[in-house]
N, C-alpha and C positions, 0 to 999 in steps of 0.2 A: 325833679332834677336838681333844683337849687338846694334842696334839703340834703341831697346826697353829697354835693360838693362841700357844703359847710360842715357836714358830719365827718368828712375825711380830713378836714383841715387840722384838727388837733393831732391826729395820728401822723400826718406829714410833718408837722412842726416837731413832734417828739422824735421822729427819726432824724431830722436835721440836727436837733440839739444833741442827741446821743452820739451821732457821728462826729461832731466837733469835740466832744469830750474824750473820745477815743484817741485823739491826736495828742492829748496831754500826757500820755505815758512816757516815762523816760526810756530811751533806747540805748543799749550799750554800744559803745564805740571802741573798737579794738585797733590800736596802732602800736607800732614798735617804737621804742625809745628813740627820739631824734626826729621822728616823722612829724610833719605839721598837722595841726588839727584846727579846723575852722568850724565854728558853730554859729548859727544864725538864730536868734531868739526874737520872736515878734510878740510884743506886748501891746495891749490896747493903751491909748493915750492916758486913760484915767488911772492906770496902774501906778504911775508916778514912781517916786523913789522908795515907797514902802514895800516894793516887791522884793522878795528874798530869792536869790539865785544860788544854786549849789553846783559846784564843779568838784567832782571827786576823782582823785587819781589813785588807781589801784596799783600797788607795786608788787602784788603777789606774783610769784614766778610760775605758779601752777594754773595759769589761765588756759 
């Protein structure tokens, strides 16, 4: 019984780690000109000021 539980632990950890990495994908946000945009970014404390952030404004009219 204990062997089965420890055997499944790496699989459970892999699923948890993979699900966290899926949250890292950028998601498009469509707003009209003049509308407010609020973005909340959570970074771990160790990321410090070396973290690069990118905000892109697409001015294309054919969205």
